[in-house]
N, C-alpha and C positions, 0 to 999 in steps of 0.2 A: 385570539384564535388565529389571526393573521401573523402575528410575531412568530407563534409556536410553529406555524408550517413553514415560515421562513427558516427557522433554526434546524428543523427536519430537513429540509431540501439543503441546506449548507452541509450536514453532516453525510447525506447521501452523496453529494458531490466529492465531498473530501475523502470518503471511502472509496469512491470509483476512482479517483484520481492515484490515490495510493496504491490500489490494486494494479492499476496500469502501469505505474511507476515500477513497483515491484518485480512485475512480470518481465518488463523491459530490463530490468536489472539481471534479473536470472539468465536471461535470454543472451546477454553481453557475457556473462561469466562462463568459463570452461566448464564442461558437463562433469569432467573427470574430479574437479576439487571446488570445495567450498571455501570461500574466504571466511575468516573469524567474524567480519562484518556482518555478512549474511547469515551466519550462525547464531549470532547474538540477535539479528532481526527475526527470526524463526522461533527464538525462545521467548518473544514477548507477547 
């Protein structure tokens, strides 16, 4: 049970940091145009 809790914790942290990075990435992008990389990220 302890190992399972640790795995869930890791996944939550990973999702949190990914969303934080993505939001920062989109803030740095110009609002008028979206790069192909961002478009491919949205498709996933």
